[in-house]
N, CA and C atoms as a LAMMPS dump frame, in Angstrom:
ITEM: TIMESTEP
0
ITEM: NUMBER OF ATOMS
624
ITEM: BOX BOUNDS ff ff ff
-5.0000000000000000e+02 5.0000000000000000e+02
-5.0000000000000000e+02 5.0000000000000000e+02
-5.0000000000000000e+02 5.0000000000000000e+02
ITEM: ATOMS id mol type element x y z
1 1 1 N -363.774 211.589 249.211
2 1 2 C -364.051 211.237 247.856
3 1 3 C -363.261 209.684 247.991
4 2 1 N -363.866 208.761 247.358
5 2 2 C -363.412 207.086 247.029
6 2 3 C -362.478 207.292 245.923
7 3 1 N -361.142 206.905 246.049
8 3 2 C -360.577 206.762 244.71
9 3 3 C -360.131 205.387 244.499
10 4 1 N -359.219 204.864 243.136
11 4 2 C -358.799 203.591 242.618
12 4 3 C -357.691 203.855 241.664
13 5 1 N -356.934 202.889 241.968
14 5 2 C -356.186 202.642 240.554
15 5 3 C -356.504 202.25 239.339
16 6 1 N -356.623 202.86 238.259
17 6 2 C -356.803 202.327 236.972
18 6 3 C -355.61 202.064 236.07
19 7 1 N -355.465 200.687 235.348
20 7 2 C -354.555 200.36 234.549
21 7 3 C -354.781 200.089 233.335
22 8 1 N -354.098 199.927 232.113
23 8 2 C -354.418 200.403 230.919
24 8 3 C -353.157 199.883 229.878
25 9 1 N -353.991 200.086 228.545
26 9 2 C -352.828 200.128 227.429
27 9 3 C -353.181 201.275 226.276
28 10 1 N -352.235 201.674 226.178
29 10 2 C -352.211 202.853 224.654
30 10 3 C -352.102 202.312 223.453
31 11 1 N -352.679 201.891 222.75
32 11 2 C -352.462 201.662 221.469
33 11 3 C -353.083 202.5 220.333
34 12 1 N -352.171 202.501 219.304
35 12 2 C -352.306 202.994 217.824
36 12 3 C -353.559 202.036 217.111
37 13 1 N -354.508 202.838 216.927
38 13 2 C -355.417 202.225 216.286
39 13 3 C -355.563 202.108 214.575
40 14 1 N -354.779 201.404 213.829
41 14 2 C -355.19 201.233 212.648
42 14 3 C -355.453 200.021 211.936
43 15 1 N -356.541 200.431 210.763
44 15 2 C -357.317 199.214 210.349
45 15 3 C -356.833 197.592 210.087
46 16 1 N -355.446 197.28 209.982
47 16 2 C -354.57 196.244 209.973
48 16 3 C -354.37 196.161 211.393
49 17 1 N -354.47 196.763 212.67
50 17 2 C -354.388 196.013 213.906
51 17 3 C -354.273 197.166 214.475
52 18 1 N -354.004 196.629 215.978
53 18 2 C -353.511 197.895 217.11
54 18 3 C -351.873 197.784 217.361
55 19 1 N -351.067 198.401 217.63
56 19 2 C -350.151 198.826 218.049
57 19 3 C -349.624 199.555 219.557
58 20 1 N -349.192 198.884 220.093
59 20 2 C -349.238 199.614 221.507
60 20 3 C -348.053 200.772 221.395
61 21 1 N -348.245 201.672 222.098
62 21 2 C -347.651 202.741 222.291
63 21 3 C -346.719 203.446 223.732
64 22 1 N -345.206 203.451 222.931
65 22 2 C -344.436 203.621 224.347
66 22 3 C -344.769 205.141 224.472
67 23 1 N -344.431 205.875 225.671
68 23 2 C -343.883 207.619 225.963
69 23 3 C -345.391 208.205 225.66
70 24 1 N -346.614 207.756 225.867
71 24 2 C -348.064 208.555 225.522
72 24 3 C -348.145 209.019 226.759
73 25 1 N -348.703 210.154 226.633
74 25 2 C -349.517 210.714 227.948
75 25 3 C -350.555 210.206 228.162
76 26 1 N -351.088 209.793 229.452
77 26 2 C -352.58 209.494 229.493
78 26 3 C -352.834 210.582 231.061
79 27 1 N -354.275 211.465 230.757
80 27 2 C -354.119 211.815 231.986
81 27 3 C -355.866 211.959 232.51
82 28 1 N -356.129 211.887 233.546
83 28 2 C -357.775 212.103 233.832
84 28 3 C -358.068 213.737 233.779
85 29 1 N -358.731 213.641 232.876
86 29 2 C -359.116 214.855 232.396
87 29 3 C -360.072 215.508 233.267
88 30 1 N -359.328 216.932 233.531
89 30 2 C -359.632 217.725 234.793
90 30 3 C -359.058 218.025 235.623
91 31 1 N -358.333 217.292 235.695
92 31 2 C -357.192 216.708 236.927
93 31 3 C -355.945 217.099 236.892
94 32 1 N -354.877 216.926 237.752
95 32 2 C -353.536 216.66 237.342
96 32 3 C -352.898 215.537 237.476
97 33 1 N -353.724 214.204 237.319
98 33 2 C -353.363 213.01 237.543
99 33 3 C -353.147 212.2 236.359
100 34 1 N -351.823 211.964 235.918
101 34 2 C -351.35 211.359 234.9
102 34 3 C -350.328 210.539 234.855
103 35 1 N -349.884 210.04 233.669
104 35 2 C -348.822 209.077 233.494
105 35 3 C -348.562 208.672 232.127
106 36 1 N -347.663 207.804 232.124
107 36 2 C -346.848 207.929 230.913
108 36 3 C -346.553 206.501 230.247
109 37 1 N -347.314 205.988 229.49
110 37 2 C -346.781 204.485 228.976
111 37 3 C -345.494 204.267 228.719
112 38 1 N -345.306 203.12 228.871
113 38 2 C -344.178 202.461 229.431
114 38 3 C -343.87 201.438 227.775
115 39 1 N -342.741 200.681 227.802
116 39 2 C -342.58 200.267 226.257
117 39 3 C -343.232 199.267 225.6
118 40 1 N -344.594 198.422 226.625
119 40 2 C -345.319 197.793 225.949
120 40 3 C -346.66 198.923 225.887
121 41 1 N -346.714 199.871 226.103
122 41 2 C -347.921 200.818 226.246
123 41 3 C -348.883 200.657 227.153
124 42 1 N -348.208 199.968 228.467
125 42 2 C -349.068 199.925 229.555
126 42 3 C -348.5 201.196 230.48
127 43 1 N -349.592 201.577 231.276
128 43 2 C -350.06 202.699 232.534
129 43 3 C -350.389 202.217 233.273
130 44 1 N -350.432 202.988 234.672
131 44 2 C -351.16 203.234 235.789
132 44 3 C -351.459 204.371 236.058
133 45 1 N -352.625 204.536 236.309
134 45 2 C -353.103 205.928 237.116
135 45 3 C -353.33 205.788 238.672
136 46 1 N -352.72 206.626 239.559
137 46 2 C -353.005 206.41 241.077
138 46 3 C -354.529 207.343 241.357
139 47 1 N -355.323 207.467 242.274
140 47 2 C -356.194 208.12 243.181
141 47 3 C -356.977 208.366 241.601
142 48 1 N -357.711 208.13 241.005
143 48 2 C -358.497 207.979 240.387
144 48 3 C -360.12 208.09 240.83
145 49 1 N -360.43 209.427 241.044
146 49 2 C -361.748 209.395 241.698
147 49 3 C -362.921 208.533 240.802
148 50 1 N -363.499 208.293 241.804
149 50 2 C -365.158 207.432 241.142
150 50 3 C -365.979 207.989 240.596
151 51 1 N -366.592 207.359 239.4
152 51 2 C -367.65 208.453 238.468
153 51 3 C -367.364 207.817 237.133
154 52 1 N -368.149 209.008 236.317
155 52 2 C -367.909 208.717 234.884
156 52 3 C -367.005 209.612 234.696
157 53 1 N -365.674 208.957 234.42
158 53 2 C -364.184 209.791 234.178
159 53 3 C -363.933 209.541 232.647
160 54 1 N -363.339 210.947 232.168
161 54 2 C -362.714 210.845 230.749
162 54 3 C -361.357 210.513 230.922
163 55 1 N -360.672 209.92 230.377
164 55 2 C -359.242 209.89 230.45
165 55 3 C -358.752 209.979 229.051
166 56 1 N -357.815 210.894 228.636
167 56 2 C -357.013 211.475 227.269
168 56 3 C -356.072 210.916 227.229
169 57 1 N -355.507 210.949 226.168
170 57 2 C -354.347 210.593 225.425
171 57 3 C -353.533 211.574 224.605
172 58 1 N -352.578 211.553 224.698
173 58 2 C -351.214 212.416 223.654
174 58 3 C -350.118 211.954 223.254
175 59 1 N -349.778 212.135 222.378
176 59 2 C -348.685 211.901 221.947
177 59 3 C -348.128 212.427 220.597
178 60 1 N -346.753 212.64 220.522
179 60 2 C -345.965 213.415 219.422
180 60 3 C -346.355 212.415 217.999
181 61 1 N -346.937 213.287 217.233
182 61 2 C -347.17 213.019 215.881
183 61 3 C -348.534 212.019 215.904
184 62 1 N -349.557 212.251 216.711
185 62 2 C -351.121 211.714 216.796
186 62 3 C -351.85 212.498 217.218
187 63 1 N -352.769 212.085 216.95
188 63 2 C -353.84 212.615 217.572
189 63 3 C -354.747 211.868 218.809
190 64 1 N -354.756 212.043 219.365
191 64 2 C -355.136 211.731 221.251
192 64 3 C -356.622 211.476 220.792
193 65 1 N -357.123 210.626 221.896
194 65 2 C -358.66 210.415 222.479
195 65 3 C -359.245 210.746 223.679
196 66 1 N -360.418 211.356 223.697
197 66 2 C -361.002 211.228 225.229
198 66 3 C -362.229 210.636 225.12
199 67 1 N -361.831 209.463 225.874
200 67 2 C -362.775 208.306 226.174
201 67 3 C -363.371 207.98 228.051
202 68 1 N -364.608 207.757 227.83
203 68 2 C -364.965 207.664 229.054
204 68 3 C -365.231 206.379 229.789
205 69 1 N -365.022 206.064 231.145
206 69 2 C -365.381 204.634 231.739
207 69 3 C -366.052 205.301 233.032
208 70 1 N -366.854 204.301 233.79
209 70 2 C -367.277 204.496 234.687
210 70 3 C -366.367 203.828 235.922
211 71 1 N -365.919 204.526 236.955
212 71 2 C -364.544 204.187 237.866
213 71 3 C -365.625 203.963 239.247
214 72 1 N -365.147 202.992 239.502
215 72 2 C -364.547 201.747 239.051
216 72 3 C -365.155 200.557 238.541
217 73 1 N -366.108 200.585 238.085
218 73 2 C -366.931 199.161 237.657
219 73 3 C -366.487 198.877 236.097
220 74 1 N -366.061 199.717 235.705
221 74 2 C -365.498 199.664 234.032
222 74 3 C -364.306 199.388 234.075
223 75 1 N -363.538 199.796 235.266
224 75 2 C -362.114 199.637 235.331
225 75 3 C -361.214 198.413 235.967
226 76 1 N -361.879 197.807 236.598
227 76 2 C -361.485 196.737 237.485
228 76 3 C -360.737 195.864 236.813
229 77 1 N -360.797 195.795 235.184
230 77 2 C -359.669 195.281 234.34
231 77 3 C -359.181 196.411 233.982
232 78 1 N -358.076 196.05 233.119
233 78 2 C -357.051 196.887 232.322
234 78 3 C -357.895 197.574 231.505
235 79 1 N -358.178 199.044 231.054
236 79 2 C -358.397 199.353 230.081
237 79 3 C -357.755 200.135 228.752
238 80 1 N -358.729 200.332 227.77
239 80 2 C -357.535 200.518 226.37
240 80 3 C -358.038 201.898 225.829
241 81 1 N -356.758 202.466 225.775
242 81 2 C -357.088 204.001 225.189
243 81 3 C -356.256 204.2 223.483
244 82 1 N -356.78 205.018 223.25
245 82 2 C -356.025 204.807 221.97
246 82 3 C -355.407 206.081 221.202
247 83 1 N -354.704 206.389 220.283
248 83 2 C -354.337 207.205 219.418
249 83 3 C -354.251 206.833 218.116
250 84 1 N -354.462 207.908 217.046
251 84 2 C -354.091 207.666 215.879
252 84 3 C -352.67 208.696 215.101
253 85 1 N -352.262 208.092 213.912
254 85 2 C -351.337 208.742 213.665
255 85 3 C -351.582 209.751 212.766
256 86 1 N -351.021 210.974 212.874
257 86 2 C -351.249 212.054 212.263
258 86 3 C -351.102 212.029 210.642
259 87 1 N -350.68 211.25 209.936
260 87 2 C -350.752 210.883 208.338
261 87 3 C -351.964 210.377 208.067
262 88 1 N -352.464 209.47 209.13
263 88 2 C -353.774 208.303 208.857
264 88 3 C -354.806 209.607 208.884
265 89 1 N -354.83 210.837 209.875
266 89 2 C -355.68 211.617 210.02
267 89 3 C -356.086 212.525 208.633
268 90 1 N -354.769 212.928 208.59
269 90 2 C -354.87 213.803 207.549
270 90 3 C -355.19 213.098 205.846
271 91 1 N -355.281 211.659 205.576
272 91 2 C -355.104 211.048 204.613
273 91 3 C -356.699 210.846 204.256
274 92 1 N -357.262 210.68 205.662
275 92 2 C -358.66 210.625 205.794
276 92 3 C -359.625 211.871 205.802
277 93 1 N -359.026 213.074 205.919
278 93 2 C -359.463 214.173 205.702
279 93 3 C -359.476 214.597 204.505
280 94 1 N -358.42 214.431 203.405
281 94 2 C -358.175 214.652 202.214
282 94 3 C -359.484 213.834 201.283
283 95 1 N -359.526 212.521 201.695
284 95 2 C -360.59 211.862 200.84
285 95 3 C -361.883 212.387 200.962
286 96 1 N -362.051 213.23 202.269
287 96 2 C -363.48 213.967 201.763
288 96 3 C -363.389 215.382 201.371
289 97 1 N -362.292 215.701 200.988
290 97 2 C -361.947 217.076 200.661
291 97 3 C -361.92 218.217 201.541
292 98 1 N -361.786 217.718 202.716
293 98 2 C -361.407 218.913 203.664
294 98 3 C -360.02 219.032 204.212
295 99 1 N -359.999 220.292 205.344
296 99 2 C -358.548 220.163 206.098
297 99 3 C -359.154 220.109 207.742
298 100 1 N -358.264 219.312 208.405
299 100 2 C -358.222 219.484 209.861
300 100 3 C -357.245 220.335 210.619
301 101 1 N -358.016 221.248 211.527
302 101 2 C -356.814 221.657 212.021
303 101 3 C -356.748 221.085 213.598
304 102 1 N -355.179 221.431 213.712
305 102 2 C -355.009 220.65 214.96
306 102 3 C -355.23 221.746 216.274
307 103 1 N -355.521 222.581 216.009
308 103 2 C -355.945 223.576 217.138
309 103 3 C -357.796 223.391 217.654
310 104 1 N -358.35 222.256 216.97
311 104 2 C -359.659 222.159 216.898
312 104 3 C -359.7 220.656 217.634
313 105 1 N -361.16 220.565 217.837
314 105 2 C -361.185 218.729 218.053
315 105 3 C -362.211 217.965 217.572
316 106 1 N -362.253 216.712 217.735
317 106 2 C -363.195 216.076 216.763
318 106 3 C -364.428 215.558 217.97
319 107 1 N -365.207 214.843 217.421
320 107 2 C -366.066 214.042 218.239
321 107 3 C -366.667 213.268 217.495
322 108 1 N -366.887 211.559 218.231
323 108 2 C -367.261 210.711 217.289
324 108 3 C -368.193 209.73 218.078
325 109 1 N -369.37 209.908 217.126
326 109 2 C -370.583 209.05 217.965
327 109 3 C -370.555 207.61 217.743
328 110 1 N -370.349 206.816 218.73
329 110 2 C -369.958 205.582 218.377
330 110 3 C -371.232 204.713 218.601
331 111 1 N -371.75 203.963 217.812
332 111 2 C -373.006 203.44 217.997
333 111 3 C -372.924 201.73 218.042
334 112 1 N -372.749 201.213 219.349
335 112 2 C -372.279 199.968 219.621
336 112 3 C -373.702 198.804 219.855
337 113 1 N -373.397 197.896 218.807
338 113 2 C -374.335 196.557 219.383
339 113 3 C -375.592 196.691 219.27
340 114 1 N -376.083 197.195 218.067
341 114 2 C -377.886 197.586 217.939
342 114 3 C -378.504 198.501 216.861
343 115 1 N -377.374 199.309 216.037
344 115 2 C -377.792 200.017 215.198
345 115 3 C -377.773 198.837 213.763
346 116 1 N -378.863 199.39 213.196
347 116 2 C -378.979 198.681 211.71
348 116 3 C -378.808 198.866 210.411
349 117 1 N -378.298 200.208 210.955
350 117 2 C -377.917 201.142 209.466
351 117 3 C -378.92 202.436 209.8
352 118 1 N -378.426 203.693 209.642
353 118 2 C -379.077 205.028 209.045
354 118 3 C -379.269 205.589 210.238
355 119 1 N -378.975 205.397 211.587
356 119 2 C -378.867 206.435 212.888
357 119 3 C -378.441 207.331 212.636
358 120 1 N -379.183 208.28 213.205
359 120 2 C -378.27 210 212.915
360 120 3 C -378.039 210.567 214.383
361 121 1 N -376.967 211.376 214.603
362 121 2 C -376.58 211.99 215.815
363 121 3 C -376.486 213.835 215.498
364 122 1 N -376.275 214.629 216.48
365 122 2 C -375.873 215.974 215.982
366 122 3 C -375.602 216.398 217.366
367 123 1 N -374.532 217.301 217.344
368 123 2 C -374.083 217.945 218.342
369 123 3 C -374.233 219.168 218.983
370 124 1 N -373.96 219.399 220.157
371 124 2 C -374.141 221.095 220.415
372 124 3 C -373.033 222.419 219.986
373 125 1 N -372.536 222.118 218.908
374 125 2 C -371.691 222.815 218.284
375 125 3 C -371.486 222.978 217.232
376 126 1 N -370.955 223.984 216.49
377 126 2 C -370.567 223.685 214.931
378 126 3 C -369.857 223.362 214.831
379 127 1 N -369.628 222.257 213.394
380 127 2 C -368.679 221.724 212.859
381 127 3 C -368.698 221.317 211.423
382 128 1 N -367.865 220.487 211.044
383 128 2 C -367.922 220.157 209.611
384 128 3 C -369.271 219.158 209.633
385 129 1 N -369.579 219.209 208.133
386 129 2 C -370.718 217.76 208.072
387 129 3 C -370.115 216.714 208.646
388 130 1 N -371.195 215.909 209.414
389 130 2 C -370.625 214.662 209.788
390 130 3 C -370.537 213.407 208.904
391 131 1 N -369.618 212.573 208.853
392 131 2 C -368.954 211.601 208.276
393 131 3 C -369.02 210.203 208.446
394 132 1 N -369.364 208.988 208.27
395 132 2 C -369.363 207.622 208.653
396 132 3 C -368.251 206.874 208.108
397 133 1 N -368.087 205.861 208.61
398 133 2 C -366.808 204.756 207.747
399 133 3 C -367.877 204.121 207.077
400 134 1 N -367.407 203.368 205.644
401 134 2 C -367.959 202.35 205.037
402 134 3 C -367.427 201.08 205.34
403 135 1 N -368.05 199.852 205.008
404 135 2 C -367.561 198.809 205.41
405 135 3 C -366.072 198.069 205.104
406 136 1 N -365.623 199.326 203.79
407 136 2 C -364.245 198.861 203.587
408 136 3 C -363.63 199.764 204.086
409 137 1 N -363.627 200.883 204.997
410 137 2 C -362.764 201.376 205.771
411 137 3 C -362.86 202.765 205.537
412 138 1 N -363.6 203.465 204.203
413 138 2 C -363.251 204.504 203.726
414 138 3 C -364.317 205.791 204.589
415 139 1 N -364.095 206.75 204.624
416 139 2 C -365.132 207.678 205.22
417 139 3 C -365.778 208.235 204.067
418 140 1 N -367.239 208.427 204.748
419 140 2 C -368.421 208.846 203.66
420 140 3 C -369.17 209.953 204.297
421 141 1 N -369.487 210.93 203.755
422 141 2 C -369.753 211.911 203.988
423 141 3 C -371.495 211.956 204.153
424 142 1 N -372.28 211.536 205.117
425 142 2 C -373.526 211.424 204.985
426 142 3 C -373.89 211.267 206.558
427 143 1 N -375.406 211.722 206.833
428 143 2 C -375.59 211.889 207.948
429 143 3 C -375.934 211.05 209.158
430 144 1 N -376.354 209.477 208.49
431 144 2 C -376.494 208.271 208.847
432 144 3 C -375.601 207.287 208.964
433 145 1 N -375.509 206.814 209.755
434 145 2 C -374.134 205.606 209.807
435 145 3 C -374.354 204.566 209.516
436 146 1 N -373.386 203.906 208.751
437 146 2 C -373.132 202.791 207.995
438 146 3 C -372.902 201.567 209.194
439 147 1 N -373.668 200.464 209.494
440 147 2 C -373.448 199.671 210.46
441 147 3 C -373.052 198.58 209.932
442 148 1 N -371.915 197.986 211.005
443 148 2 C -371.32 196.618 210.28
444 148 3 C -372.246 194.937 211.211
445 149 1 N -371.874 194.215 210.38
446 149 2 C -372.979 192.755 210.988
447 149 3 C -373.047 192.747 212.652
448 150 1 N -372.026 193.194 213.465
449 150 2 C -372.038 193.691 214.803
450 150 3 C -373.154 194.413 215.16
451 151 1 N -373.785 195.105 214.443
452 151 2 C -374.41 196.074 214.714
453 151 3 C -374.323 197.933 215.574
454 152 1 N -372.48 197.846 214.967
455 152 2 C -372.026 198.967 215.308
456 152 3 C -371.739 199.796 213.901
457 153 1 N -371.37 201.201 214.502
458 153 2 C -371.194 201.855 213.631
459 153 3 C -370.481 203.766 214.309
460 154 1 N -370.122 204.403 213.275
461 154 2 C -369.504 205.326 213.82
462 154 3 C -370.07 206.706 212.851
463 155 1 N -370.123 207.918 213.685
464 155 2 C -370.609 209.302 213.09
465 155 3 C -369.566 210.29 213.791
466 156 1 N -368.658 211.205 212.796
467 156 2 C -367.535 211.596 212.785
468 156 3 C -368.048 213.216 212.582
469 157 1 N -367.839 213.845 213.38
470 157 2 C -367.729 215.738 213.482
471 157 3 C -366.524 215.937 213.502
472 158 1 N -365.809 216.686 212.645
473 158 2 C -364.807 217.328 212.651
474 158 3 C -364.738 219.078 212.815
475 159 1 N -363.348 219.688 212.849
476 159 2 C -363.328 220.985 213.242
477 159 3 C -364.619 221.455 214.024
478 160 1 N -364.3 220.981 215.295
479 160 2 C -365.101 221.673 216.64
480 160 3 C -364.643 222.142 217.727
481 161 1 N -364.774 223.592 217.472
482 161 2 C -363.507 224.694 218.387
483 161 3 C -363.817 224.176 219.782
484 162 1 N -362.345 224.063 220.366
485 162 2 C -362.514 223.753 221.962
486 162 3 C -363.264 224.827 222.874
487 163 1 N -363.348 226.177 222.335
488 163 2 C -363.989 227.024 223.178
489 163 3 C -365.543 226.734 223.576
490 164 1 N -366.205 225.853 222.263
491 164 2 C -367.649 225.567 222.4
492 164 3 C -367.871 224.334 223.254
493 165 1 N -366.674 223.909 223.878
494 165 2 C -366.661 222.364 224.748
495 165 3 C -367.134 222.843 225.974
496 166 1 N -367.569 221.698 226.947
497 166 2 C -368.139 220.882 226.445
498 166 3 C -369.547 221.004 226.011
499 167 1 N -369.946 219.852 225.53
500 167 2 C -371.197 220.036 224.465
501 167 3 C -371.795 218.917 224.951
502 168 1 N -373.034 219.047 224.165
503 168 2 C -374.402 218.058 224.149
504 168 3 C -374.267 216.975 223.248
505 169 1 N -374.749 215.86 223.553
506 169 2 C -374.763 214.946 221.955
507 169 3 C -376.128 214.43 222.051
508 170 1 N -376.721 214.418 220.659
509 170 2 C -378.107 213.414 220.334
510 170 3 C -378.263 212.678 219.607
511 171 1 N -378.562 211.435 219.229
512 171 2 C -378.786 210.484 218.695
513 171 3 C -380.315 210.232 218.392
514 172 1 N -380.361 209.694 217.112
515 172 2 C -381.584 209.458 217.021
516 172 3 C -381.488 207.906 216.087
517 173 1 N -382.646 206.82 215.841
518 173 2 C -382.556 205.607 215.737
519 173 3 C -383.469 205.781 214.682
520 174 1 N -383.465 204.724 213.586
521 174 2 C -384.3 204.708 212.039
522 174 3 C -386.259 204.318 212.638
523 175 1 N -386.604 205.444 212.082
524 175 2 C -388.173 205.248 212.597
525 175 3 C -388.418 203.859 212.015
526 176 1 N -389.201 203.304 213.366
527 176 2 C -389.889 202.098 213.084
528 176 3 C -388.734 200.779 213.506
529 177 1 N -387.157 201.124 213.366
530 177 2 C -386.215 200.274 213.459
531 177 3 C -385.588 199.888 214.496
532 178 1 N -385.026 201.035 214.895
533 178 2 C -384.311 201.312 216.17
534 178 3 C -384.778 202.467 216.942
535 179 1 N -384.188 202.559 218.405
536 179 2 C -383.862 203.704 219.317
537 179 3 C -383.052 203.706 219.616
538 180 1 N -382.38 204.785 219.909
539 180 2 C -381.038 204.965 220.747
540 180 3 C -381.026 205.699 221.59
541 181 1 N -380.011 205.813 222.459
542 181 2 C -379.702 206.651 223.704
543 181 3 C -378.327 206.991 223.898
544 182 1 N -377.719 208.141 224.369
545 182 2 C -376.446 208.481 224.052
546 182 3 C -375.841 207.627 225.945
547 183 1 N -375.39 207.456 225.882
548 183 2 C -374.173 206.543 227.224
549 183 3 C -374.976 206.554 228.236
550 184 1 N -376.434 205.982 227.908
551 184 2 C -377.44 205.549 229.085
552 184 3 C -377.771 206.917 230.229
553 185 1 N -377.676 207.75 229.381
554 185 2 C -377.646 208.658 231.201
555 185 3 C -377.908 210.354 230.05
556 186 1 N -379.209 210.584 230.607
557 186 2 C -379.437 212.134 229.899
558 186 3 C -378.603 213.418 230.68
559 187 1 N -378.483 214.416 229.64
560 187 2 C -377.321 215.638 230.113
561 187 3 C -376.1 215.357 230.044
562 188 1 N -375.699 214.007 229.671
563 188 2 C -374.131 214.057 229.733
564 188 3 C -373.5 214.956 228.595
565 189 1 N -372.28 215.568 228.856
566 189 2 C -371.971 216.627 228.365
567 189 3 C -370.148 216.11 227.6
568 190 1 N -369.743 216.635 226.881
569 190 2 C -368.26 215.962 226.303
570 190 3 C -367.586 216.964 226.448
571 191 1 N -366.183 216.561 226.445
572 191 2 C -365.123 217.798 226.231
573 191 3 C -364.574 218.019 224.958
574 192 1 N -363.993 219.147 224.618
575 192 2 C -363.918 219.139 223.02
576 192 3 C -362.305 219.662 223.435
577 193 1 N -361.029 219.038 222.93
578 193 2 C -359.666 219.028 223.092
579 193 3 C -359.124 219.097 221.888
580 194 1 N -358.042 220.086 222.276
581 194 2 C -357.537 220.35 220.963
582 194 3 C -356.649 218.871 220.153
583 195 1 N -356.708 218.734 218.799
584 195 2 C -356.274 217.57 218.522
585 195 3 C -356.093 216.245 219.262
586 196 1 N -357.825 216.275 219.313
587 196 2 C -358.422 214.978 220.02
588 196 3 C -359.787 214.275 219.745
589 197 1 N -359.65 213.128 219.636
590 197 2 C -361.214 212.862 219.303
591 197 3 C -362.053 212.58 220.458
592 198 1 N -363.055 213.03 220.589
593 198 2 C -363.734 212.634 221.974
594 198 3 C -364.745 211.87 221.406
595 199 1 N -364.658 210.741 222.173
596 199 2 C -365.992 209.529 221.988
597 199 3 C -367.284 209.608 223.119
598 200 1 N -368.23 209.529 222.127
599 200 2 C -369.59 209.651 222.699
600 200 3 C -370.088 208.436 222.453
601 201 1 N -370.129 207.718 223.4
602 201 2 C -371.088 206.287 223.471
603 201 3 C -372.348 206.116 223.242
604 202 1 N -372.833 205.488 222.446
605 202 2 C -374.382 205.432 222.037
606 202 3 C -374.987 203.806 221.7
607 203 1 N -376.234 203.85 222.168
608 203 2 C -376.543 202.355 222.438
609 203 3 C -378.084 202.289 221.653
610 204 1 N -378.12 201.05 220.89
611 204 2 C -379.318 200.86 219.627
612 204 3 C -380.078 199.764 220.573
613 205 1 N -381.506 199.692 220.347
614 205 2 C -382.304 198.712 220.463
615 205 3 C -383.413 198.487 219.58
616 206 1 N -383.908 197.427 218.912
617 206 2 C -385.15 197.528 218.624
618 206 3 C -386.394 198.259 218.944
619 207 1 N -386.591 198.819 218.252
620 207 2 C -387.96 199.595 218.244
621 207 3 C -389.119 199.088 218.767
622 208 1 N -389.716 198.995 220.172
623 208 2 C -390.842 198.182 220.462
624 208 3 C -392.041 198.111 219.525
């Protein structure tokens, strides 16, 4: 099997800007391949297999992410992986009047460049009611995304049990306005990992 070297950076994501993280563990999901980010948040992974690969992040005091990249096509340049501070996640959950267990995972459907607002999604496992993020950065419990001026938005499902993964994800555009697909590939499933937010990329375009 063909393999390659993948380099990147781990950042804490916050509305006010990204912060590089030292000492984060980056892993190729389902393998023993891992690395630790350096003082600048940089990491290098050796012998990464080709294909659609999930990279996961983990660090004390943070929620990790699981995000997929096509190797080597999307990894010829350094990739960016994220973390979220525990207190940030807890604050957003409190704003929604819900609790979040670190034994569960979350799944975030990320609508990229083409959403008009109102696009919906569903996942193949029980969860809390989905929420989106308003333009002012506040979480809003509703089934449809709020899209920004770039045509992107997100729909997040919390309290997904790890035993239910991997799960399927479906998206729907706004009738007569947009048409959306998940990850440009039918049949893609997504891992659910404790204290980790799994990203499912979705792409929308105007309905013909």
